[in-house]
N, CA, C and O atoms as CSV, one atom per row, in Angstrom:
chain,resi,resn,atom,element,x,y,z
A,1,MET,N,N,9.885,-30.806,27.818
A,1,MET,CA,C,9.667,-30.164,27.060
A,1,MET,C,C,10.967,-29.295,26.704
A,1,MET,O,O,11.586,-28.348,27.188
A,2,SER,N,N,11.047,-30.271,25.423
A,2,SER,CA,C,12.899,-29.765,24.629
A,2,SER,C,C,12.161,-28.380,23.706
A,2,SER,O,O,10.967,-28.154,23.509
A,3,LEU,N,N,13.620,-27.447,23.168
A,3,LEU,CA,C,13.294,-26.627,23.053
A,3,LEU,C,C,12.744,-25.846,21.724
A,3,LEU,O,O,12.479,-24.686,21.408
A,4,GLN,N,N,12.720,-27.346,21.032
A,4,GLN,CA,C,11.620,-27.867,19.269
A,4,GLN,C,C,10.453,-27.428,19.691
A,4,GLN,O,O,9.856,-26.479,19.182
A,5,THR,N,N,9.966,-28.254,20.881
A,5,THR,CA,C,8.686,-28.333,21.397
A,5,THR,C,C,7.762,-27.186,22.235
A,5,THR,O,O,6.533,-27.139,22.265
A,6,GLU,N,N,8.493,-26.489,22.748
A,6,GLU,CA,C,8.284,-25.520,23.723
A,6,GLU,C,C,8.152,-24.422,22.306
A,6,GLU,O,O,7.078,-23.888,22.030
A,7,LEU,N,N,9.190,-24.239,21.636
A,7,LEU,CA,C,8.794,-22.966,19.932
A,7,LEU,C,C,7.703,-23.115,19.191
A,7,LEU,O,O,7.121,-22.330,18.442
A,8,LEU,N,N,7.473,-24.351,19.527
A,8,LEU,CA,C,6.890,-25.134,18.203
A,8,LEU,C,C,4.948,-25.395,18.919
A,8,LEU,O,O,3.990,-25.977,18.410
A,9,SER,N,N,5.101,-24.615,20.312
A,9,SER,CA,C,4.204,-24.527,20.723
A,9,SER,C,C,3.063,-23.374,20.793
A,9,SER,O,O,1.872,-23.293,20.493
A,10,ARG,N,N,4.444,-22.193,21.563
A,10,ARG,CA,C,3.818,-21.097,20.988
A,10,ARG,C,C,4.002,-20.262,20.122
A,10,ARG,O,O,4.169,-19.047,20.228
A,11,ILE,N,N,3.970,-21.036,19.072
A,11,ILE,CA,C,3.909,-20.883,17.423
A,11,ILE,C,C,2.576,-21.405,16.962
A,11,ILE,O,O,2.194,-21.011,15.860
A,12,TYR,N,N,1.949,-22.081,17.516
A,12,TYR,CA,C,0.420,-22.499,17.622
A,12,TYR,C,C,-0.511,-21.890,17.753
A,12,TYR,O,O,-1.508,-21.760,17.042
A,13,VAL,N,N,0.122,-20.973,19.838
A,13,VAL,CA,C,-0.320,-19.917,19.835
A,13,VAL,C,C,-0.920,-18.526,19.071
A,13,VAL,O,O,-2.062,-18.085,18.939
A,14,ALA,N,N,0.160,-18.146,18.717
A,14,ALA,CA,C,0.599,-16.644,17.599
A,14,ALA,C,C,-0.454,-17.574,16.514
A,14,ALA,O,O,-1.593,-17.118,16.614
A,15,PHE,N,N,-0.400,-18.623,15.616
A,15,PHE,CA,C,-0.860,-18.806,14.807
A,15,PHE,C,C,-2.592,-18.733,14.860
A,15,PHE,O,O,-3.253,-19.062,13.875
A,16,ASN,N,N,-2.954,-18.464,15.587
A,16,ASN,CA,C,-4.777,-19.236,16.034
A,16,ASN,C,C,-4.343,-17.043,16.711
A,16,ASN,O,O,-4.692,-16.450,15.690
A,17,ARG,N,N,-4.037,-16.324,17.355
A,17,ARG,CA,C,-4.592,-15.165,18.289
A,17,ARG,C,C,-3.783,-14.710,16.459
A,17,ARG,O,O,-2.970,-13.789,16.538
A,18,ARG,N,N,-3.950,-15.177,15.296
A,18,ARG,CA,C,-4.098,-14.363,14.023
A,18,ARG,C,C,-2.524,-13.507,14.132
A,18,ARG,O,O,-2.479,-12.710,13.195
A,19,GLU,N,N,-0.921,-13.421,15.199
A,19,GLU,CA,C,-0.194,-13.127,15.537
A,19,GLU,C,C,0.805,-13.545,13.842
A,19,GLU,O,O,1.612,-14.473,13.785
A,20,ILE,N,N,0.606,-12.986,13.118
A,20,ILE,CA,C,1.746,-13.333,11.806
A,20,ILE,C,C,3.155,-13.069,11.927
A,20,ILE,O,O,3.977,-13.609,11.186
A,21,GLU,N,N,3.458,-12.267,12.827
A,21,GLU,CA,C,5.298,-11.657,12.899
A,21,GLU,C,C,6.000,-12.404,13.713
A,21,GLU,O,O,7.229,-12.343,13.699
A,22,THR,N,N,5.370,-13.170,14.493
A,22,THR,CA,C,5.562,-13.473,15.617
A,22,THR,C,C,5.688,-14.988,15.345
A,22,THR,O,O,6.565,-15.519,16.027
A,23,VAL,N,N,4.871,-15.988,14.325
A,23,VAL,CA,C,5.258,-16.962,14.174
A,23,VAL,C,C,6.314,-16.751,13.203
A,23,VAL,O,O,6.786,-17.834,12.856
A,24,LEU,N,N,6.723,-16.004,12.777
A,24,LEU,CA,C,7.500,-15.415,11.158
A,24,LEU,C,C,9.468,-15.228,12.282
A,24,LEU,O,O,10.675,-15.097,12.074
A,25,SER,N,N,8.506,-15.350,13.356
A,25,SER,CA,C,10.174,-14.743,13.838
A,25,SER,C,C,10.968,-16.080,14.100
A,25,SER,O,O,12.183,-16.227,13.971
A,26,ALA,N,N,9.945,-17.129,14.534
A,26,ALA,CA,C,10.002,-18.222,14.731
A,26,ALA,C,C,10.616,-19.224,13.527
A,26,ALA,O,O,11.208,-20.247,13.872
A,27,LEU,N,N,10.518,-19.021,12.644
A,27,LEU,CA,C,10.684,-19.769,11.345
A,27,LEU,C,C,12.145,-18.472,10.089
A,27,LEU,O,O,12.371,-17.296,9.804
A,28,HIS,N,N,12.785,-20.276,9.759
A,28,HIS,CA,C,13.942,-19.701,9.151
A,28,HIS,C,C,13.414,-18.793,8.226
A,28,HIS,O,O,12.262,-18.616,7.829
A,29,PRO,N,N,14.554,-18.213,7.942
A,29,PRO,CA,C,14.666,-17.053,6.335
A,29,PRO,C,C,13.536,-17.403,5.107
A,29,PRO,O,O,12.648,-16.919,4.405
A,30,ASP,N,N,14.733,-19.342,5.606
A,30,ASP,CA,C,14.309,-19.511,3.421
A,30,ASP,C,C,13.400,-20.485,4.311
A,30,ASP,O,O,13.828,-21.535,4.791
A,31,VAL,N,N,12.220,-20.056,4.457
A,31,VAL,CA,C,11.307,-21.563,5.033
A,31,VAL,C,C,10.533,-21.972,3.855
A,31,VAL,O,O,10.446,-21.382,2.778
A,32,ASP,N,N,9.805,-23.430,4.341
A,32,ASP,CA,C,9.836,-24.217,2.825
A,32,ASP,C,C,8.969,-24.297,3.802
A,32,ASP,O,O,9.171,-24.599,4.978
A,33,TRP,N,N,7.431,-23.851,2.963
A,33,TRP,CA,C,5.756,-24.092,4.218
A,33,TRP,C,C,4.696,-24.497,2.816
A,33,TRP,O,O,4.578,-23.856,1.771
A,34,PRO,N,N,4.176,-25.460,3.120
A,34,PRO,CA,C,2.771,-25.742,2.440
A,34,PRO,C,C,2.031,-25.166,2.316
A,34,PRO,O,O,1.957,-24.555,3.383
A,35,ASN,N,N,0.856,-24.650,1.344
A,35,ASN,CA,C,-0.107,-24.035,0.817
A,35,ASN,C,C,-1.235,-25.005,1.130
A,35,ASN,O,O,-1.717,-25.561,0.143
A,36,GLY,N,N,-1.615,-25.235,2.012
A,36,GLY,CA,C,-2.831,-26.118,2.814
A,36,GLY,C,C,-3.938,-25.793,2.012
A,36,GLY,O,O,-4.723,-26.697,1.726
A,37,MET,N,N,-4.169,-24.427,1.521
A,37,MET,CA,C,-5.337,-23.308,0.969
A,37,MET,C,C,-5.816,-23.846,-0.799
A,37,MET,O,O,-6.808,-24.150,-1.461
A,38,GLU,N,N,-4.092,-23.664,-0.935
A,38,GLU,CA,C,-4.439,-23.449,-2.175
A,38,GLU,C,C,-3.708,-24.818,-3.151
A,38,GLU,O,O,-4.184,-25.691,-3.876
A,39,GLY,N,N,-3.043,-24.639,-2.939
A,39,GLY,CA,C,-1.641,-26.274,-3.828
A,39,GLY,C,C,-0.729,-25.821,-3.516
A,39,GLY,O,O,-0.517,-24.624,-3.709
A,40,GLY,N,N,0.138,-26.628,-2.918
A,40,GLY,CA,C,1.606,-26.572,-3.894
A,40,GLY,C,C,2.617,-25.757,-2.194
A,40,GLY,O,O,2.341,-26.012,-1.021
A,41,ARG,N,N,3.875,-24.691,-2.767
A,41,ARG,CA,C,4.112,-24.189,-1.324
A,41,ARG,C,C,5.103,-22.998,-1.608
A,41,ARG,O,O,5.945,-22.748,-2.471
A,42,VAL,N,N,4.507,-22.247,-0.239
A,42,VAL,CA,C,5.357,-20.714,-0.692
A,42,VAL,C,C,6.124,-21.552,0.547
A,42,VAL,O,O,5.833,-22.402,1.388
A,43,LEU,N,N,7.636,-20.534,-0.008
A,43,LEU,CA,C,9.433,-20.203,0.733
A,43,LEU,C,C,9.376,-19.013,0.584
A,43,LEU,O,O,9.090,-18.416,-0.454
A,44,GLY,N,N,9.651,-18.557,1.644
A,44,GLY,CA,C,10.566,-17.749,3.189
A,44,GLY,C,C,9.350,-16.138,2.913
A,44,GLY,O,O,8.462,-15.831,2.118
A,45,HIS,N,N,10.178,-15.375,4.372
A,45,HIS,CA,C,8.484,-14.653,5.073
A,45,HIS,C,C,7.853,-13.832,4.586
A,45,HIS,O,O,7.299,-13.006,5.312
A,46,ASP,N,N,7.699,-13.767,2.969
A,46,ASP,CA,C,6.931,-12.663,2.489
A,46,ASP,C,C,5.878,-13.602,2.001
A,46,ASP,O,O,4.655,-13.469,2.047
A,47,ALA,N,N,6.370,-14.265,1.677
A,47,ALA,CA,C,5.056,-14.824,0.863
A,47,ALA,C,C,4.492,-16.595,1.441
A,47,ALA,O,O,3.864,-17.381,0.732
A,48,VAL,N,N,4.931,-16.838,2.841
A,48,VAL,CA,C,4.504,-17.307,4.418
A,48,VAL,C,C,3.343,-16.246,4.182
A,48,VAL,O,O,2.328,-16.540,3.551
A,49,ARG,N,N,3.639,-14.572,4.919
A,49,ARG,CA,C,3.122,-14.118,5.000
A,49,ARG,C,C,2.462,-13.390,4.228
A,49,ARG,O,O,2.025,-12.357,4.736
A,50,ALA,N,N,2.268,-13.552,3.303
A,50,ALA,CA,C,0.759,-12.850,2.177
A,50,ALA,C,C,0.255,-14.392,2.003
A,50,ALA,O,O,-0.660,-14.460,1.183
A,51,TYR,N,N,0.529,-15.320,2.424
A,51,TYR,CA,C,-0.675,-16.731,1.859
A,51,TYR,C,C,-0.979,-16.285,3.441
A,51,TYR,O,O,-1.151,-15.074,3.575
A,52,TRP,N,N,-1.065,-17.029,4.566
A,52,TRP,CA,C,-1.715,-16.167,5.831
A,52,TRP,C,C,-1.988,-15.322,5.740
A,52,TRP,O,O,-2.489,-14.948,6.800
A,53,THR,N,N,-2.008,-14.030,4.458
A,53,THR,CA,C,-3.345,-12.414,5.182
A,53,THR,C,C,-3.581,-13.532,3.889
A,53,THR,O,O,-2.918,-14.360,4.513
A,54,ARG,N,N,-3.859,-14.093,2.939
A,54,ARG,CA,C,-5.231,-14.282,2.343
A,54,ARG,C,C,-5.936,-15.334,2.360
A,54,ARG,O,O,-7.000,-15.461,1.753
A,55,GLN,N,N,-5.358,-16.250,3.116
A,55,GLN,CA,C,-6.065,-17.120,4.694
A,55,GLN,C,C,-7.185,-16.682,5.351
A,55,GLN,O,O,-8.380,-16.972,5.303
A,56,PHE,N,N,-6.188,-15.542,6.280
A,56,PHE,CA,C,-7.288,-15.055,6.480
A,56,PHE,C,C,-8.700,-14.466,7.183
A,56,PHE,O,O,-9.369,-14.543,8.213
A,57,GLN,N,N,-8.643,-13.591,5.397
A,57,GLN,CA,C,-9.469,-13.381,4.948
A,57,GLN,C,C,-10.676,-13.932,3.968
A,57,GLN,O,O,-11.243,-13.160,3.194
A,58,ILE,N,N,-10.982,-15.162,4.051
A,58,ILE,CA,C,-11.702,-15.742,3.805
A,58,ILE,C,C,-12.171,-17.125,5.207
A,58,ILE,O,O,-13.217,-17.454,5.766
A,59,LEU,N,N,-11.098,-17.456,5.257
A,59,LEU,CA,C,-11.681,-18.687,6.795
A,59,LEU,C,C,-10.597,-18.741,7.722
A,59,LEU,O,O,-9.520,-18.148,7.665
A,60,ASP,N,N,-10.973,-19.431,8.474
A,60,ASP,CA,C,-11.119,-19.435,10.039
A,60,ASP,C,C,-10.639,-19.919,10.891
A,60,ASP,O,O,-11.092,-20.016,12.031
A,61,PRO,N,N,-9.309,-20.435,10.350
A,61,PRO,CA,C,-8.701,-21.738,11.050
A,61,PRO,C,C,-8.245,-22.008,11.721
A,61,PRO,O,O,-7.099,-21.800,11.325
A,62,HIS,N,N,-8.142,-22.530,12.960
A,62,HIS,CA,C,-7.547,-22.789,14.084
A,62,HIS,C,C,-7.472,-23.902,14.312
A,62,HIS,O,O,-8.311,-24.802,14.259
A,63,VAL,N,N,-5.438,-23.868,14.842
A,63,VAL,CA,C,-5.267,-25.547,15.453
A,63,VAL,C,C,-4.564,-26.120,16.600
A,63,VAL,O,O,-3.792,-25.309,17.112
A,64,GLU,N,N,-4.592,-27.249,17.151
A,64,GLU,CA,C,-4.389,-27.237,18.724
A,64,GLU,C,C,-3.733,-28.103,18.708
A,64,GLU,O,O,-4.229,-28.803,17.825
A,65,PRO,N,N,-2.861,-28.625,19.103
A,65,PRO,CA,C,-1.502,-29.104,18.879
A,65,PRO,C,C,-1.804,-30.484,20.184
A,65,PRO,O,O,-1.648,-30.100,21.344
A,66,ARG,N,N,-2.157,-31.793,20.018
A,66,ARG,CA,C,-2.889,-33.305,20.792
A,66,ARG,C,C,-1.419,-33.639,21.262
A,66,ARG,O,O,-1.503,-34.010,22.433
A,67,SER,N,N,-0.173,-33.661,20.854
A,67,SER,CA,C,0.713,-34.425,20.820
A,67,SER,C,C,2.780,-33.776,20.007
A,67,SER,O,O,3.128,-33.487,18.862
A,68,PHE,N,N,2.987,-33.789,20.362
A,68,PHE,CA,C,4.566,-34.056,19.755
A,68,PHE,C,C,5.162,-35.408,20.323
A,68,PHE,O,O,4.957,-36.045,21.356
A,69,THR,N,N,6.080,-35.603,19.098
A,69,THR,CA,C,6.757,-37.118,18.672
A,69,THR,C,C,7.850,-36.469,17.629
A,69,THR,O,O,7.773,-35.591,16.769
A,70,THR,N,N,9.304,-37.642,18.298
A,70,THR,CA,C,10.139,-37.360,17.629
A,70,THR,C,C,10.405,-37.984,16.782
A,70,THR,O,O,10.909,-39.028,17.197
A,71,GLU,N,N,10.310,-37.911,14.831
A,71,GLU,CA,C,10.692,-39.385,13.968
A,71,GLU,C,C,12.124,-38.724,12.678
A,71,GLU,O,O,12.223,-38.207,11.566
A,72,ASN,N,N,12.938,-39.193,13.782
A,72,ASN,CA,C,14.624,-38.997,12.767
A,72,ASN,C,C,14.693,-37.858,12.911
A,72,ASN,O,O,14.032,-37.406,13.846
A,73,ASP,N,N,15.450,-36.956,12.131
A,73,ASP,CA,C,15.451,-35.246,13.154
A,73,ASP,C,C,13.986,-34.897,12.743
A,73,ASP,O,O,14.074,-34.310,11.665
A,74,CYS,N,N,13.013,-34.970,13.022
A,74,CYS,CA,C,12.051,-34.121,12.670
A,74,CYS,C,C,10.672,-34.125,14.397
A,74,CYS,O,O,10.293,-35.014,15.160
A,75,VAL,N,N,10.434,-32.893,14.297
A,75,VAL,CA,C,9.431,-32.977,15.273
A,75,VAL,C,C,7.498,-33.519,14.291
A,75,VAL,O,O,6.955,-32.936,13.353
A,76,VAL,N,N,7.078,-34.625,14.967
A,76,VAL,CA,C,5.516,-34.813,14.684
A,76,VAL,C,C,5.078,-34.032,15.700
A,76,VAL,O,O,5.429,-34.003,16.879
A,77,VAL,N,N,3.761,-33.002,14.732
A,77,VAL,CA,C,2.490,-32.556,15.895
A,77,VAL,C,C,1.362,-33.382,15.006
A,77,VAL,O,O,1.139,-33.459,13.798
A,78,ASP,N,N,0.419,-34.288,16.857
A,78,ASP,CA,C,-0.715,-34.944,16.096
A,78,ASP,C,C,-1.515,-33.121,15.924
A,78,ASP,O,O,-1.126,-32.243,16.694
A,79,VAL,N,N,-2.297,-32.899,15.150
A,79,VAL,CA,C,-3.057,-31.316,14.891
A,79,VAL,C,C,-4.314,-31.840,15.499
A,79,VAL,O,O,-4.313,-33.071,15.486
A,80,GLU,N,N,-5.348,-31.338,16.007
A,80,GLU,CA,C,-6.397,-31.013,15.396
A,80,GLU,C,C,-6.305,-29.535,14.750
A,80,GLU,O,O,-5.573,-28.563,14.935
A,81,GLN,N,N,-7.609,-29.888,13.738
A,81,GLN,CA,C,-6.881,-28.760,12.795
A,81,GLN,C,C,-8.767,-28.470,12.576
A,81,GLN,O,O,-9.490,-29.465,12.544
A,82,VAL,N,N,-9.589,-26.608,12.401
A,82,VAL,CA,C,-10.676,-26.921,12.578
A,82,VAL,C,C,-10.326,-25.813,11.769
A,82,VAL,O,O,-9.416,-24.984,11.765
A,83,VAL,N,N,-11.835,-26.178,10.740
A,83,VAL,CA,C,-11.776,-24.691,10.031
A,83,VAL,C,C,-12.640,-24.380,9.240
A,83,VAL,O,O,-12.845,-25.054,8.231
A,84,HIS,N,N,-13.665,-22.757,9.683
A,84,HIS,CA,C,-14.749,-22.202,9.891
A,84,HIS,C,C,-14.581,-21.290,8.355
A,84,HIS,O,O,-13.438,-21.000,8.003
A,85,ASP,N,N,-15.939,-20.806,7.359
A,85,ASP,CA,C,-15.468,-19.715,6.666
A,85,ASP,C,C,-16.070,-18.900,7.832
A,85,ASP,O,O,-16.591,-19.123,8.925
A,86,LYS,N,N,-15.713,-17.764,6.996
A,86,LYS,CA,C,-15.807,-16.470,7.420
A,86,LYS,C,C,-17.704,-16.119,7.511
A,86,LYS,O,O,-18.282,-15.193,6.940
A,87,SER,N,N,-18.148,-16.871,8.141
A,87,SER,CA,C,-20.099,-16.583,7.792
A,87,SER,C,C,-19.735,-17.773,9.165
A,87,SER,O,O,-20.654,-17.825,9.983
A,88,GLY,N,N,-19.133,-18.229,9.319
A,88,GLY,CA,C,-18.851,-19.461,11.111
A,88,GLY,C,C,-19.586,-20.727,10.433
A,88,GLY,O,O,-20.599,-21.101,11.025
A,89,LYS,N,N,-19.229,-21.412,9.314
A,89,LYS,CA,C,-20.092,-22.631,8.790
A,89,LYS,C,C,-18.718,-23.467,8.602
A,89,LYS,O,O,-17.781,-22.932,8.010
A,90,LEU,N,N,-18.631,-24.471,8.988
A,90,LEU,CA,C,-17.759,-25.225,9.624
A,90,LEU,C,C,-17.412,-25.737,8.412
A,90,LEU,O,O,-18.303,-25.743,7.562
A,91,LEU,N,N,-15.770,-26.398,7.958
A,91,LEU,CA,C,-15.513,-26.482,6.388
A,91,LEU,C,C,-15.092,-28.182,6.537
A,91,LEU,O,O,-15.725,-29.123,6.058
A,92,VAL,N,N,-13.408,-28.267,7.625
A,92,VAL,CA,C,-13.382,-29.074,8.027
A,92,VAL,C,C,-12.773,-29.297,9.568
A,92,VAL,O,O,-12.179,-28.434,10.213
A,93,SER,N,N,-13.075,-30.727,10.025
A,93,SER,CA,C,-12.663,-30.714,11.644
A,93,SER,C,C,-12.015,-32.155,11.079
A,93,SER,O,O,-12.447,-33.004,10.300
A,94,GLN,N,N,-10.991,-32.046,11.709
A,94,GLN,CA,C,-10.187,-33.036,11.311
A,94,GLN,C,C,-8.928,-33.658,12.099
A,94,GLN,O,O,-9.044,-32.878,13.044
A,95,MET,N,N,-7.892,-34.389,12.438
A,95,MET,CA,C,-6.178,-34.810,12.656
A,95,MET,C,C,-5.511,-34.704,11.841
A,95,MET,O,O,-5.987,-34.885,10.721
A,96,VAL,N,N,-4.633,-34.494,11.916
A,96,VAL,CA,C,-3.886,-34.196,10.890
A,96,VAL,C,C,-2.145,-34.212,11.774
A,96,VAL,O,O,-1.917,-33.736,12.886
A,97,GLN,N,N,-1.288,-34.805,10.986
A,97,GLN,CA,C,-0.375,-34.903,11.728
A,97,GLN,C,C,0.789,-32.957,10.314
A,97,GLN,O,O,0.975,-32.935,9.097
A,98,HIS,N,N,1.161,-31.900,11.365
A,98,HIS,CA,C,2.445,-31.823,11.024
A,98,HIS,C,C,3.393,-31.685,11.049
A,98,HIS,O,O,3.658,-30.822,11.886
A,99,VAL,N,N,4.729,-32.280,10.291
A,99,VAL,CA,C,6.213,-32.871,10.159
A,99,VAL,C,C,6.769,-31.331,10.576
A,99,VAL,O,O,5.983,-30.460,10.205
A,100,TYR,N,N,7.707,-30.933,11.122
A,100,TYR,CA,C,8.745,-30.020,11.318
A,100,TYR,C,C,10.360,-30.179,11.178
A,100,TYR,O,O,11.004,-30.474,12.185
A,101,GLN,N,N,10.979,-29.995,9.996
A,101,GLN,CA,C,12.363,-29.400,10.456
A,101,GLN,C,C,12.689,-28.165,10.746
A,101,GLN,O,O,12.037,-27.120,10.759
A,102,PHE,N,N,13.801,-28.423,10.981
A,102,PHE,CA,C,14.821,-27.236,11.789
A,102,PHE,C,C,15.858,-27.147,11.390
A,102,PHE,O,O,16.736,-27.922,11.010
A,103,HIS,N,N,15.696,-25.866,11.516
A,103,HIS,CA,C,17.327,-25.088,11.213
A,103,HIS,C,C,18.234,-23.900,11.146
A,103,HIS,O,O,17.995,-22.922,10.437
A,104,ASP,N,N,19.515,-24.054,12.083
A,104,ASP,CA,C,20.112,-22.774,12.898
A,104,ASP,C,C,18.819,-22.987,14.651
A,104,ASP,O,O,18.930,-22.030,15.418
A,105,GLY,N,N,18.001,-23.878,15.022
A,105,GLY,CA,C,16.909,-23.208,16.128
A,105,GLY,C,C,15.472,-22.001,14.879
A,105,GLY,O,O,14.946,-20.945,15.231
A,106,LEU,N,N,15.352,-22.449,14.053
A,106,LEU,CA,C,14.304,-22.467,13.242
A,106,LEU,C,C,13.365,-22.778,12.953
A,106,LEU,O,O,13.197,-23.797,13.623
A,107,VAL,N,N,12.265,-22.587,12.199
A,107,VAL,CA,C,11.331,-24.059,11.463
A,107,VAL,C,C,12.123,-23.705,9.836
A,107,VAL,O,O,12.086,-22.847,8.954
A,108,TRP,N,N,12.564,-24.520,10.039
A,108,TRP,CA,C,12.743,-24.788,8.343
A,108,TRP,C,C,11.774,-25.574,7.331
A,108,TRP,O,O,11.586,-25.247,6.159
A,109,ARG,N,N,11.377,-26.319,7.780
A,109,ARG,CA,C,10.110,-26.909,6.246
A,109,ARG,C,C,9.339,-27.183,7.080
A,109,ARG,O,O,9.895,-27.526,8.124
A,110,MET,N,N,7.795,-27.197,7.123
A,110,MET,CA,C,7.036,-27.716,7.388
A,110,MET,C,C,5.697,-29.064,6.272
A,110,MET,O,O,5.203,-28.835,5.168
A,111,ASP,N,N,5.621,-29.593,6.639
A,111,ASP,CA,C,4.370,-30.177,5.691
A,111,ASP,C,C,3.115,-30.989,6.897
A,111,ASP,O,O,2.887,-30.943,8.106
A,112,ILE,N,N,2.626,-31.602,5.839
A,112,ILE,CA,C,1.552,-31.421,6.100
A,112,ILE,C,C,1.031,-33.149,6.408
A,112,ILE,O,O,1.892,-33.635,5.675
A,113,ARG,N,N,0.345,-34.265,6.891
A,113,ARG,CA,C,-0.513,-35.330,6.610
A,113,ARG,C,C,-0.699,-35.942,7.236
A,113,ARG,O,O,-0.367,-36.272,8.374
A,114,ALA,N,N,-1.496,-36.268,6.277
A,114,ALA,CA,C,-3.208,-36.985,6.820
A,114,ALA,C,C,-2.225,-37.939,8.015
A,114,ALA,O,O,-1.020,-38.070,8.228
A,115,VAL,N,N,-4.019,-38.712,8.867
A,115,VAL,CA,C,-3.210,-39.289,10.327
A,115,VAL,C,C,-4.710,-40.547,9.982
A,115,VAL,O,O,-4.903,-41.499,10.738
């Protein structure tokens, strides 16, 4: 397993545990992250932290990596995404791809692709 894949595996575990600061420590300070809930993108640790704080107040997302591949200079992760609202109602259950770019050993950008 590559260092990037190991880092991403740890990120998914920390995200599912709602350990925002642990995830942020693996992201570049100038990270460019998709706002899958509201649309658009968020830039930097403070914006990602605020986005996830809002998200976790209204949704209960769980993302489980199923496979890791490389594509050009990116790591592509096939992810099982399951999202419930706070009452437990299932909102989304689907496979998606997360595409990661790295800079200085940290996640610099992530994109979400439909499968």
